[in-house]
C-alpha positions, 0 to 999 in steps of 0.5 A: 678540406678534409676533416681533421682526425679526432683529437687523441688524449693519453691519460696516465693514472694510478687508479682507473676503472673497474676500481672505485676511487676518486681518480676513477670517478673523475676520469670515467666521467670525463672520458665518457664525455670525451668519447661522446665528442668523438675523441680517442682516449688511451689510458695507462694504469696499473692492473686494478688493485685499489684499495687493498693493494692486491688484485681481487677481481678476475684477470679479465676485469682487472687487466693483464700487464702490457695488454690492451683492455677495452673500457666502458666508453670505448677507450683503450686501457694499457695495463701495467704491473704493480707491486702487491702491498699492504696498507702502509704509506711506504708500501703504496709509495714503492708500488706507485714508483714501480707502476710509474716506471712501467707506465713509460714503456706502456705509454710508448706502446700506444699511438702518439697522442695530441696531448698527455694528461698525468693525474696526481696525487701519485707524484711518480706518475707526474714524472712518468708523464713528463718523460713520455711527453718529452719523448713523444714531443707532445704537450703535457697536462699536469693535473694536481688533485691535491696541493703538492708539493705544499702537502709534503711539508705539511705532512712532515714528509719534508723537514727543515728549510731546505727543499726536498727532492720531492718539492724540487721535482714537483715544481720542476714538472709544474713549471715545464708542463704546458698546462697545470690543472687544479681542482680548486681556485685557491691552489691555482692562485698559489701556483700562479703566485709562484710563477707557473704560467698556464694554470686552469681550474677544473674542480671535482664534481659529479653527475647531479642527475644520477644522485637522488634527493633524500627525504629529511631525516625522521624528526622523532628519532631518539638516537642522533646519527652521524656518517663519514664516508671516505679515506681514513688517513692522517689528512682527515684527523678522524680521531677528533671525530671519534673523541667528539662522539665519545663525549656525546655518548650513547645518545648518538651513533657514528658510522665511519665507512672506508679504509686508509692508513689510520684505520687500525689506530682509529678502531683501537681509539674507539675501543679505548674510549668506548665511543659509539662508533661503527666501522664499515668497509668501503661501500658502493651504489645502493649500500652508500645510499642506504647509509646516507638515508640513515644519517642525520648529518654527514661529516666532511673533515680535513685537519686544520693545522696543515696550511695546504688544506686551505686550498683543498676541497674533499671530493665527497663534499659535492656528493653530500651537498647534492644528496640533501643531508646536513653537513658537519664541516670540519674544514677551512678556506675554500671548502668552508666557503663552499659549505657556507655559500651552498647553505649546506650545514654547519662549519665547526672547529676541529675540536672534540668539544666543539663538534660534540656541542654542535651534535648535541644542539642538532639532536635537541633541535632536529629542525636544523637538519632539514635542508633546502634545495640550495646546496643541490642547486649550488652543485648543479651550477658549479660542479656538474660533470657536464659543465666540467667536461666541457671546460676540460675539453676547451682547455685541452683543445686550445693546448692542442691547437684545435677548435674548442670541443663541443659536447 
């Protein structure tokens, strides 16, 4: 009998290579392994404009609307247009809605896939994926990288007891998708309890072997150093971290690396408090390792007054665990359990006084900063992309009626 054609996957995403973003890192790793297994992959994504809201790369790198671009692993990328915007939430939403609408004709210009994957937290792209899957009559995988629609109510995007249009639309798509993929077991359980039938978990992760293990921090250092890398948004409540650093004072140095809607307010707060804070833009590659090497502790933070964050794990958690630095974890639920199970550091309440007390204690007893290999081993066993890719391939293969994928 002749061999079946390679399985064909169409991914709809709001951010992809050559951008540096959580969906880019996740899906570049998966597509690399999908292609290694012989799968054909098409990607529909906007012209590269993350994180500043405008194209900064040359056209040949960022892509041209409605033209095909070859990816690093042989995937074919159909670029769609975007709306330039600033750092406001409204500007991003308008841009995401526009690009999602443009993704529908962009997807229909590609070959007919066996499976369509639409990855949130860009909610408009879920609707685009649903429409394309129904037009093409192929199964839809909805990937929920955040706990939507719960997050909408926690963030007060939804008011009162009546469900919003956003909640209705997200739940409608979740209930009608052939498969919903979550990045945490906790949110998978939440969806199952609501009656979503087919739910699988494929967590965030990294390529552990590409992450070096850093030596322990200098035990004789006089200034205690804390590092945060990631989004500067409402979800992270970095104002609490800044207030904690102000309480500790000049005996420490806090470095915040990244961007986000709250960044200007955070810079203003640090100035008002005369907090020992340095702000840096997003960094990549060797520059990130340089910051890790300087740090005594790395911060993982999510606000503790949003219920949805009990089933959320910041994607940077896995990198910090693998690098071998002490973790200051201001988290709840599943993220807290991971930090404790991995023996990665200290979990602390989201109060400036509590965080400041922890940092003073670590500075006074720097031996607590020395980590074992346990946290890295935990990541290798639970969040290495080689395992996660195999899991994703198996659930996609099953959905498409194919034998399980083999890497």
